[in-house]
A tleap script that builds the chain and sets N, CA, C and O, in Angstrom:
source leaprc.protein.ff14SB
mol = sequence {
  NMET ALA ASP ALA VAL PRO GLY SER GLN LYS
  PRO LEU ALA GLY PRO ASP LEU ARG PRO ILE
  ARG GLY ALA MET THR LEU ALA MET ALA ARG
  CYS THR GLU SER HIE ARG LEU ARG ALA ALA
  LEU GLN ILE GLU LEU ALA GLY SER ALA LEU
  GLU LEU TRP LEU ILE ARG ALA ASP MET PHE
  GLN TYR LEU ALA GLN ASP LEU GLY GLN LYS
  ALA ALA ALA GLN GLU ILE SER ARG LEU THR
  PRO LEU PHE LYS GLY LEU VAL PRO GLU LEU
  ALA ALA SER SER GLY SER PRO ASP ASN ARG
  ALA HIE GLU ARG SER LEU CHIE
}
set mol.1.N position { -100.458 -152.530 29.166 }
set mol.1.CA position { -100.390 -153.958 29.397 }
set mol.1.C position { -100.697 -154.700 28.102 }
set mol.1.O position { -101.750 -154.495 27.499 }
set mol.2.N position { -99.798 -155.542 27.686 }
set mol.2.CA position { -99.966 -156.265 26.428 }
set mol.2.C position { -101.086 -157.298 26.509 }
set mol.2.O position { -101.742 -157.581 25.507 }
set mol.3.N position { -101.310 -157.861 27.695 }
set mol.3.CA position { -102.316 -158.905 27.861 }
set mol.3.C position { -103.668 -158.361 28.319 }
set mol.3.O position { -104.570 -159.139 28.628 }
set mol.4.N position { -103.816 -157.056 28.365 }
set mol.4.CA position { -105.054 -156.485 28.879 }
set mol.4.C position { -106.089 -156.308 27.781 }
set mol.4.O position { -105.757 -156.132 26.609 }
set mol.5.N position { -107.338 -156.358 28.184 }
set mol.5.CA position { -108.435 -156.056 27.278 }
set mol.5.C position { -108.428 -154.545 27.090 }
set mol.5.O position { -108.270 -153.820 28.072 }
set mol.6.N position { -108.595 -154.031 25.849 }
set mol.6.CA position { -108.605 -152.579 25.646 }
set mol.6.C position { -109.605 -151.903 26.575 }
set mol.6.O position { -110.753 -152.333 26.683 }
set mol.7.N position { -109.160 -150.838 27.247 }
set mol.7.CA position { -110.021 -150.108 28.160 }
set mol.7.C position { -110.125 -150.743 29.533 }
set mol.7.O position { -110.929 -150.306 30.355 }
set mol.8.N position { -109.332 -151.759 29.794 }
set mol.8.CA position { -109.380 -152.480 31.059 }
set mol.8.C position { -107.981 -152.533 31.669 }
set mol.8.O position { -106.982 -152.528 30.951 }
set mol.9.N position { -107.922 -152.583 32.977 }
set mol.9.CA position { -106.647 -152.697 33.669 }
set mol.9.C position { -106.315 -154.139 34.037 }
set mol.9.O position { -105.206 -154.427 34.488 }
set mol.10.N position { -107.272 -155.046 33.847 }
set mol.10.CA position { -107.071 -156.438 34.236 }
set mol.10.C position { -106.473 -157.236 33.085 }
set mol.10.O position { -106.910 -157.085 31.944 }
set mol.11.N position { -105.468 -158.095 33.363 }
set mol.11.CA position { -104.946 -158.967 32.308 }
set mol.11.C position { -105.980 -160.029 31.951 }
set mol.11.O position { -106.832 -160.379 32.768 }
set mol.12.N position { -105.897 -160.535 30.731 }
set mol.12.CA position { -106.784 -161.609 30.300 }
set mol.12.C position { -106.492 -162.860 31.121 }
set mol.12.O position { -105.333 -163.223 31.324 }
set mol.13.N position { -107.515 -163.494 31.576 }
set mol.13.CA position { -107.343 -164.717 32.356 }
set mol.13.C position { -107.398 -165.918 31.421 }
set mol.13.O position { -108.206 -165.965 30.494 }
set mol.14.N position { -106.535 -166.876 31.676 }
set mol.14.CA position { -106.569 -168.114 30.921 }
set mol.14.C position { -107.604 -169.038 31.529 }
set mol.14.O position { -108.325 -168.656 32.451 }
set mol.15.N position { -107.676 -170.253 31.011 }
set mol.15.CA position { -108.639 -171.209 31.566 }
set mol.15.C position { -108.276 -171.564 33.004 }
set mol.15.O position { -107.103 -171.552 33.375 }
set mol.16.N position { -109.272 -171.874 33.796 }
set mol.16.CA position { -109.061 -172.296 35.177 }
set mol.16.C position { -108.553 -173.730 35.155 }
set mol.16.O position { -109.293 -174.654 34.818 }
set mol.17.N position { -107.305 -173.909 35.510 }
set mol.17.CA position { -106.677 -175.227 35.466 }
set mol.17.C position { -106.833 -176.003 36.765 }
set mol.17.O position { -106.401 -177.153 36.851 }
set mol.18.N position { -107.442 -175.397 37.773 }
set mol.18.CA position { -107.574 -176.079 39.070 }
set mol.18.C position { -108.332 -177.402 38.978 }
set mol.18.O position { -107.897 -178.379 39.586 }
set mol.19.N position { -109.447 -177.477 38.243 }
set mol.19.CA position { -110.131 -178.784 38.158 }
set mol.19.C position { -109.261 -179.860 37.507 }
set mol.19.O position { -109.305 -181.023 37.908 }
set mol.20.N position { -108.477 -179.474 36.510 }
set mol.20.CA position { -107.592 -180.443 35.847 }
set mol.20.C position { -106.492 -180.873 36.808 }
set mol.20.O position { -106.205 -182.062 36.940 }
set mol.21.N position { -105.878 -179.901 37.480 }
set mol.21.CA position { -104.822 -180.228 38.456 }
set mol.21.C position { -105.359 -181.166 39.535 }
set mol.21.O position { -104.697 -182.135 39.906 }
set mol.22.N position { -106.564 -180.875 40.039 }
set mol.22.CA position { -107.169 -181.714 41.082 }
set mol.22.C position { -107.426 -183.128 40.600 }
set mol.22.O position { -107.156 -184.093 41.315 }
set mol.23.N position { -107.949 -183.252 39.385 }
set mol.23.CA position { -108.229 -184.582 38.833 }
set mol.23.C position { -106.941 -185.362 38.595 }
set mol.23.O position { -106.889 -186.570 38.829 }
set mol.24.N position { -105.909 -184.673 38.132 }
set mol.24.CA position { -104.631 -185.343 37.893 }
set mol.24.C position { -104.021 -185.816 39.207 }
set mol.24.O position { -103.488 -186.923 39.290 }
set mol.25.N position { -104.101 -184.981 40.220 }
set mol.25.CA position { -103.572 -185.357 41.535 }
set mol.25.C position { -104.353 -186.536 42.102 }
set mol.25.O position { -103.764 -187.462 42.660 }
set mol.26.N position { -105.654 -186.505 41.963 }
set mol.26.CA position { -106.499 -187.601 42.439 }
set mol.26.C position { -106.193 -188.902 41.701 }
set mol.26.O position { -106.222 -189.976 42.302 }
set mol.27.N position { -105.904 -188.812 40.414 }
set mol.27.CA position { -105.581 -190.010 39.628 }
set mol.27.C position { -104.334 -190.713 40.160 }
set mol.27.O position { -104.164 -191.917 39.968 }
set mol.28.N position { -103.474 -189.964 40.822 }
set mol.28.CA position { -102.228 -190.529 41.348 }
set mol.28.C position { -102.365 -191.061 42.770 }
set mol.28.O position { -101.386 -191.546 43.337 }
set mol.29.N position { -103.541 -190.983 43.349 }
set mol.29.CA position { -103.754 -191.310 44.764 }
set mol.29.C position { -103.299 -192.712 45.156 }
set mol.29.O position { -102.829 -192.909 46.276 }
set mol.30.N position { -103.426 -193.681 44.266 }
set mol.30.CA position { -103.083 -195.075 44.619 }
set mol.30.C position { -101.627 -195.413 44.343 }
set mol.30.O position { -101.203 -196.550 44.550 }
set mol.31.N position { -100.859 -194.434 43.878 }
set mol.31.CA position { -99.445 -194.679 43.571 }
set mol.31.C position { -98.580 -194.578 44.822 }
set mol.31.O position { -99.028 -194.136 45.880 }
set mol.32.N position { -97.339 -194.998 44.670 }
set mol.32.CA position { -96.386 -194.882 45.762 }
set mol.32.C position { -96.170 -193.403 46.089 }
set mol.32.O position { -96.418 -192.528 45.258 }
set mol.33.N position { -95.716 -193.147 47.280 }
set mol.33.CA position { -95.488 -191.767 47.705 }
set mol.33.C position { -94.514 -191.035 46.789 }
set mol.33.O position { -94.742 -189.871 46.455 }
set mol.34.N position { -93.446 -191.687 46.380 }
set mol.34.CA position { -92.467 -191.010 45.522 }
set mol.34.C position { -93.081 -190.628 44.173 }
set mol.34.O position { -92.809 -189.547 43.651 }
set mol.35.N position { -93.899 -191.502 43.615 }
set mol.35.CA position { -94.553 -191.184 42.350 }
set mol.35.C position { -95.593 -190.077 42.530 }
set mol.35.O position { -95.719 -189.190 41.686 }
set mol.36.N position { -96.333 -190.138 43.630 }
set mol.36.CA position { -97.320 -189.079 43.901 }
set mol.36.C position { -96.635 -187.728 44.033 }
set mol.36.O position { -97.112 -186.734 43.486 }
set mol.37.N position { -95.530 -187.685 44.749 }
set mol.37.CA position { -94.817 -186.421 44.963 }
set mol.37.C position { -94.221 -185.885 43.667 }
set mol.37.O position { -94.294 -184.684 43.406 }
set mol.38.N position { -93.635 -186.755 42.856 }
set mol.38.CA position { -93.082 -186.316 41.565 }
set mol.38.C position { -94.171 -185.730 40.684 }
set mol.38.O position { -94.012 -184.657 40.102 }
set mol.39.N position { -95.280 -186.455 40.595 }
set mol.39.CA position { -96.393 -185.983 39.764 }
set mol.39.C position { -96.968 -184.684 40.311 }
set mol.39.O position { -97.270 -183.767 39.548 }
set mol.40.N position { -97.120 -184.602 41.616 }
set mol.40.CA position { -97.688 -183.391 42.226 }
set mol.40.C position { -96.837 -182.169 41.910 }
set mol.40.O position { -97.370 -181.096 41.628 }
set mol.41.N position { -95.534 -182.323 41.955 }
set mol.41.CA position { -94.641 -181.207 41.639 }
set mol.41.C position { -94.785 -180.799 40.177 }
set mol.41.O position { -94.874 -179.610 39.869 }
set mol.42.N position { -94.808 -181.771 39.285 }
set mol.42.CA position { -94.976 -181.472 37.866 }
set mol.42.C position { -96.312 -180.775 37.612 }
set mol.42.O position { -96.379 -179.797 36.868 }
set mol.43.N position { -97.354 -181.279 38.226 }
set mol.43.CA position { -98.698 -180.719 38.047 }
set mol.43.C position { -98.741 -179.277 38.559 }
set mol.43.O position { -99.311 -178.396 37.917 }
set mol.44.N position { -98.136 -179.054 39.716 }
set mol.44.CA position { -98.135 -177.717 40.308 }
set mol.44.C position { -97.352 -176.713 39.465 }
set mol.44.O position { -97.761 -175.560 39.333 }
set mol.45.N position { -96.239 -177.145 38.900 }
set mol.45.CA position { -95.385 -176.244 38.145 }
set mol.45.C position { -95.853 -175.987 36.712 }
set mol.45.O position { -95.396 -175.040 36.072 }
set mol.46.N position { -96.747 -176.812 36.216 }
set mol.46.CA position { -97.238 -176.641 34.843 }
set mol.46.C position { -97.936 -175.295 34.713 }
set mol.46.O position { -98.763 -174.925 35.546 }
set mol.47.N position { -97.589 -174.568 33.650 }
set mol.47.CA position { -98.142 -173.240 33.465 }
set mol.47.C position { -99.270 -173.145 32.465 }
set mol.47.O position { -99.830 -172.068 32.256 }
set mol.48.N position { -99.614 -174.271 31.840 }
set mol.48.CA position { -100.664 -174.234 30.818 }
set mol.48.C position { -101.354 -175.592 30.723 }
set mol.48.O position { -100.881 -176.599 31.249 }
set mol.49.N position { -102.475 -175.575 30.039 }
set mol.49.CA position { -103.198 -176.830 29.804 }
set mol.49.C position { -102.347 -177.778 28.971 }
set mol.49.O position { -102.367 -178.989 29.190 }
set mol.50.N position { -101.600 -177.232 28.017 }
set mol.50.CA position { -100.746 -178.074 27.181 }
set mol.50.C position { -99.666 -178.759 28.015 }
set mol.50.O position { -99.383 -179.940 27.814 }
set mol.51.N position { -99.069 -178.032 28.941 }
set mol.51.CA position { -98.061 -178.648 29.819 }
set mol.51.C position { -98.692 -179.753 30.658 }
set mol.51.O position { -98.098 -180.817 30.833 }
set mol.52.N position { -99.888 -179.507 31.175 }
set mol.52.CA position { -100.583 -180.547 31.945 }
set mol.52.C position { -100.888 -181.754 31.068 }
set mol.52.O position { -100.748 -182.895 31.507 }
set mol.53.N position { -101.305 -181.504 29.827 }
set mol.53.CA position { -101.584 -182.584 28.871 }
set mol.53.C position { -100.344 -183.457 28.687 }
set mol.53.O position { -100.446 -184.684 28.663 }
set mol.54.N position { -99.194 -182.840 28.559 }
set mol.54.CA position { -97.958 -183.586 28.318 }
set mol.54.C position { -97.497 -184.365 29.555 }
set mol.54.O position { -96.827 -185.390 29.426 }
set mol.55.N position { -97.843 -183.894 30.720 }
set mol.55.CA position { -97.477 -184.583 31.974 }
set mol.55.C position { -98.169 -185.944 32.076 }
set mol.55.O position { -97.707 -186.823 32.803 }
set mol.56.N position { -99.259 -186.116 31.359 }
set mol.56.CA position { -99.972 -187.401 31.389 }
set mol.56.C position { -99.072 -188.574 31.011 }
set mol.56.O position { -99.282 -189.690 31.487 }
set mol.57.N position { -98.080 -188.335 30.167 }
set mol.57.CA position { -97.157 -189.418 29.786 }
set mol.57.C position { -96.360 -189.903 30.994 }
set mol.57.O position { -96.203 -191.107 31.196 }
set mol.58.N position { -95.860 -188.968 31.792 }
set mol.58.CA position { -95.137 -189.353 33.006 }
set mol.58.C position { -96.078 -190.031 33.995 }
set mol.58.O position { -95.723 -191.021 34.634 }
set mol.59.N position { -97.279 -189.481 34.109 }
set mol.59.CA position { -98.256 -190.083 35.009 }
set mol.59.C position { -98.552 -191.522 34.601 }
set mol.59.O position { -98.656 -192.406 35.452 }
set mol.60.N position { -98.687 -191.752 33.306 }
set mol.60.CA position { -98.952 -193.109 32.833 }
set mol.60.C position { -97.834 -194.042 33.278 }
set mol.60.O position { -98.098 -195.156 33.732 }
set mol.61.N position { -96.599 -193.599 33.152 }
set mol.61.CA position { -95.469 -194.442 33.560 }
set mol.61.C position { -95.530 -194.769 35.048 }
set mol.61.O position { -95.347 -195.919 35.447 }
set mol.62.N position { -95.789 -193.749 35.866 }
set mol.62.CA position { -95.879 -193.983 37.310 }
set mol.62.C position { -97.030 -194.941 37.633 }
set mol.62.O position { -96.861 -195.896 38.391 }
set mol.63.N position { -98.186 -194.674 37.055 }
set mol.63.CA position { -99.354 -195.520 37.299 }
set mol.63.C position { -99.118 -196.954 36.832 }
set mol.63.O position { -99.480 -197.901 37.530 }
set mol.64.N position { -98.521 -197.115 35.669 }
set mol.64.CA position { -98.265 -198.451 35.137 }
set mol.64.C position { -97.302 -199.225 36.030 }
set mol.64.O position { -97.480 -200.422 36.252 }
set mol.65.N position { -96.295 -198.546 36.535 }
set mol.65.CA position { -95.341 -199.216 37.428 }
set mol.65.C position { -96.009 -199.660 38.718 }
set mol.65.O position { -95.716 -200.735 39.241 }
set mol.66.N position { -96.911 -198.825 39.230 }
set mol.66.CA position { -97.524 -199.110 40.522 }
set mol.66.C position { -98.800 -199.949 40.431 }
set mol.66.O position { -99.080 -200.750 41.323 }
set mol.67.N position { -99.574 -199.768 39.356 }
set mol.67.CA position { -100.896 -200.404 39.280 }
set mol.67.C position { -101.088 -201.309 38.076 }
set mol.67.O position { -102.060 -202.062 38.017 }
set mol.68.N position { -100.180 -201.246 37.120 }
set mol.68.CA position { -100.317 -202.013 35.893 }
set mol.68.C position { -100.797 -201.132 34.750 }
set mol.68.O position { -101.377 -200.067 34.963 }
set mol.69.N position { -100.543 -201.602 33.531 }
set mol.69.CA position { -100.858 -200.801 32.346 }
set mol.69.C position { -102.354 -200.583 32.150 }
set mol.69.O position { -102.768 -199.499 31.738 }
set mol.70.N position { -103.155 -201.576 32.434 }
set mol.70.CA position { -104.594 -201.440 32.234 }
set mol.70.C position { -105.167 -200.349 33.144 }
set mol.70.O position { -105.926 -199.493 32.690 }
set mol.71.N position { -104.807 -200.384 34.409 }
set mol.71.CA position { -105.282 -199.367 35.355 }
set mol.71.C position { -104.743 -197.988 34.978 }
set mol.71.O position { -105.446 -196.985 35.106 }
set mol.72.N position { -103.503 -197.942 34.516 }
set mol.72.CA position { -102.911 -196.668 34.094 }
set mol.72.C position { -103.684 -196.077 32.929 }
set mol.72.O position { -103.993 -194.885 32.921 }
set mol.73.N position { -103.992 -196.898 31.959 }
set mol.73.CA position { -104.737 -196.427 30.787 }
set mol.73.C position { -106.121 -195.923 31.195 }
set mol.73.O position { -106.593 -194.917 30.665 }
set mol.74.N position { -106.764 -196.604 32.119 }
set mol.74.CA position { -108.086 -196.183 32.584 }
set mol.74.C position { -108.021 -194.829 33.285 }
set mol.74.O position { -108.855 -193.957 33.042 }
set mol.75.N position { -107.033 -194.660 34.148 }
set mol.75.CA position { -106.897 -193.383 34.869 }
set mol.75.C position { -106.612 -192.240 33.903 }
set mol.75.O position { -107.207 -191.169 34.019 }
set mol.76.N position { -105.724 -192.454 32.967 }
set mol.76.CA position { -105.369 -191.401 32.010 }
set mol.76.C position { -106.550 -191.080 31.105 }
set mol.76.O position { -106.785 -189.914 30.788 }
set mol.77.N position { -107.294 -192.094 30.686 }
set mol.77.CA position { -108.439 -191.840 29.800 }
set mol.77.C position { -109.527 -191.037 30.508 }
set mol.77.O position { -110.266 -190.298 29.857 }
set mol.78.N position { -109.637 -191.168 31.819 }
set mol.78.CA position { -110.617 -190.378 32.581 }
set mol.78.C position { -110.281 -188.888 32.559 }
set mol.78.O position { -111.165 -188.047 32.728 }
set mol.79.N position { -109.019 -188.566 32.354 }
set mol.79.CA position { -108.591 -187.166 32.336 }
set mol.79.C position { -108.864 -186.479 30.996 }
set mol.79.O position { -109.030 -185.260 30.943 }
set mol.80.N position { -108.910 -187.248 29.939 }
set mol.80.CA position { -109.000 -186.688 28.588 }
set mol.80.C position { -110.130 -185.680 28.404 }
set mol.80.O position { -109.883 -184.618 27.832 }
set mol.81.N position { -111.356 -185.949 28.855 }
set mol.81.CA position { -112.429 -184.977 28.636 }
set mol.81.C position { -112.162 -183.598 29.255 }
set mol.81.O position { -112.700 -182.596 28.785 }
set mol.82.N position { -111.347 -183.543 30.291 }
set mol.82.CA position { -111.047 -182.270 30.946 }
set mol.82.C position { -110.254 -181.326 30.050 }
set mol.82.O position { -110.241 -180.115 30.273 }
set mol.83.N position { -109.595 -181.876 29.041 }
set mol.83.CA position { -108.735 -181.082 28.166 }
set mol.83.C position { -109.437 -180.643 26.880 }
set mol.83.O position { -108.854 -179.924 26.067 }
set mol.84.N position { -110.677 -181.070 26.697 }
set mol.84.CA position { -111.422 -180.755 25.473 }
set mol.84.C position { -111.441 -179.242 25.245 }
set mol.84.O position { -111.853 -178.476 26.116 }
set mol.85.N position { -110.992 -178.832 24.069 }
set mol.85.CA position { -110.960 -177.424 23.708 }
set mol.85.C position { -109.762 -176.661 24.247 }
set mol.85.O position { -109.614 -175.471 23.969 }
set mol.86.N position { -108.905 -177.325 25.014 }
set mol.86.CA position { -107.756 -176.650 25.612 }
set mol.86.C position { -106.429 -177.031 24.976 }
set mol.86.O position { -105.447 -176.300 25.104 }
set mol.87.N position { -106.391 -178.169 24.290 }
set mol.87.CA position { -105.148 -178.605 23.652 }
set mol.87.C position { -105.412 -178.935 22.188 }
set mol.87.O position { -106.471 -179.463 21.850 }
set mol.88.N position { -104.457 -178.628 21.324 }
set mol.88.CA position { -104.653 -178.852 19.886 }
set mol.88.C position { -104.997 -180.288 19.515 }
set mol.88.O position { -105.765 -180.506 18.578 }
set mol.89.N position { -104.450 -181.274 20.224 }
set mol.89.CA position { -104.690 -182.671 19.895 }
set mol.89.C position { -106.168 -183.021 19.974 }
set mol.89.O position { -106.632 -183.905 19.254 }
set mol.90.N position { -106.911 -182.339 20.838 }
set mol.90.CA position { -108.318 -182.646 21.028 }
set mol.90.C position { -109.242 -181.691 20.279 }
set mol.90.O position { -110.446 -181.933 20.197 }
set mol.91.N position { -108.694 -180.615 19.736 }
set mol.91.CA position { -109.537 -179.624 19.070 }
set mol.91.C position { -110.279 -180.218 17.884 }
set mol.91.O position { -111.448 -179.903 17.663 }
set mol.92.N position { -109.614 -181.073 17.120 }
set mol.92.CA position { -110.227 -181.661 15.931 }
set mol.92.C position { -110.831 -183.031 16.218 }
set mol.92.O position { -111.427 -183.644 15.333 }
set mol.93.N position { -110.683 -183.509 17.435 }
set mol.93.CA position { -111.160 -184.845 17.791 }
set mol.93.C position { -112.668 -184.849 17.962 }
set mol.93.O position { -113.250 -183.922 18.525 }
set mol.94.N position { -113.282 -185.898 17.471 }
set mol.94.CA position { -114.731 -186.041 17.640 }
set mol.94.C position { -115.064 -186.604 19.018 }
set mol.94.O position { -116.227 -186.614 19.422 }
set mol.95.N position { -114.054 -187.069 19.732 }
set mol.95.CA position { -114.275 -187.624 21.057 }
set mol.95.C position { -114.516 -189.113 21.069 }
set mol.95.O position { -114.520 -189.726 22.136 }
set mol.96.N position { -114.716 -189.713 19.905 }
set mol.96.CA position { -114.913 -191.161 19.877 }
set mol.96.C position { -113.988 -191.768 18.831 }
set mol.96.O position { -113.802 -191.201 17.755 }
set mol.97.N position { -113.420 -192.900 19.142 }
set mol.97.CA position { -112.499 -193.522 18.195 }
set mol.97.C position { -113.230 -194.071 16.979 }
set mol.97.O position { -114.425 -194.360 17.028 }
set mol.98.N position { -112.501 -194.204 15.913 }
set mol.98.CA position { -113.043 -194.787 14.684 }
set mol.98.C position { -112.799 -196.291 14.757 }
set mol.98.O position { -111.682 -196.754 14.524 }
set mol.99.N position { -113.833 -197.045 15.078 }
set mol.99.CA position { -113.694 -198.494 15.233 }
set mol.99.C position { -114.218 -199.265 14.035 }
set mol.99.O position { -114.411 -200.478 14.111 }
set mol.100.N position { -114.450 -198.569 12.926 }
set mol.100.CA position { -114.953 -199.253 11.730 }
set mol.100.C position { -113.847 -200.073 11.092 }
set mol.100.O position { -112.662 -199.779 11.247 }
set mol.101.N position { -114.253 -201.097 10.381 }
set mol.101.CA position { -113.295 -201.900 9.622 }
set mol.101.C position { -112.836 -201.079 8.414 }
set mol.101.O position { -113.650 -200.437 7.749 }
set mol.102.N position { -111.569 -201.101 8.142 }
set mol.102.CA position { -111.014 -200.358 7.022 }
set mol.102.C position { -110.446 -201.348 6.007 }
set mol.102.O position { -109.870 -202.375 6.368 }
set mol.103.N position { -110.622 -201.015 4.745 }
set mol.103.CA position { -110.096 -201.891 3.707 }
set mol.103.C position { -108.578 -201.794 3.651 }
set mol.103.O position { -108.003 -200.710 3.752 }
set mol.104.N position { -107.961 -202.920 3.491 }
set mol.104.CA position { -106.511 -202.968 3.322 }
set mol.104.C position { -106.234 -203.840 2.117 }
set mol.104.O position { -106.822 -204.908 1.947 }
set mol.105.N position { -105.349 -203.373 1.308 }
set mol.105.CA position { -104.995 -204.189 0.136 }
set mol.105.C position { -103.495 -204.417 0.143 }
set mol.105.O position { -102.713 -203.551 0.534 }
set mol.106.N position { -103.122 -205.592 -0.295 }
set mol.106.CA position { -101.710 -205.930 -0.419 }
set mol.106.C position { -101.302 -205.780 -1.864 }
set mol.106.O position { -102.068 -206.101 -2.773 }
set mol.107.N position { -100.140 -205.311 -2.067 }
set mol.107.CA position { -99.645 -205.114 -3.452 }
set mol.107.C position { -98.925 -206.330 -3.937 }
set mol.107.O position { -98.443 -206.351 -5.070 }
savepdb mol mol.pdb
quit
């Protein structure tokens, strides 16, 4: 078995995606039935944390259409901590935005 630990018959297990899937499904609870069903199918079929991470873009669109952009952004931002250490975009992230003033010069 290529995915097995040497000396073991069990394949290596990936991260448990059930908590992420559950949170994503819950985030869609206030959406229309068609949006909930579309998202649920995408969430169920996703095979990795990265695929789930990318589904957030579609979720944002559904949420924004049904609840507005502000509510959509809030729901999506609540999901972000669940992906810490699972997707490359967050691996180097400190978890907090850089809100300092930056110098800008005009030429």
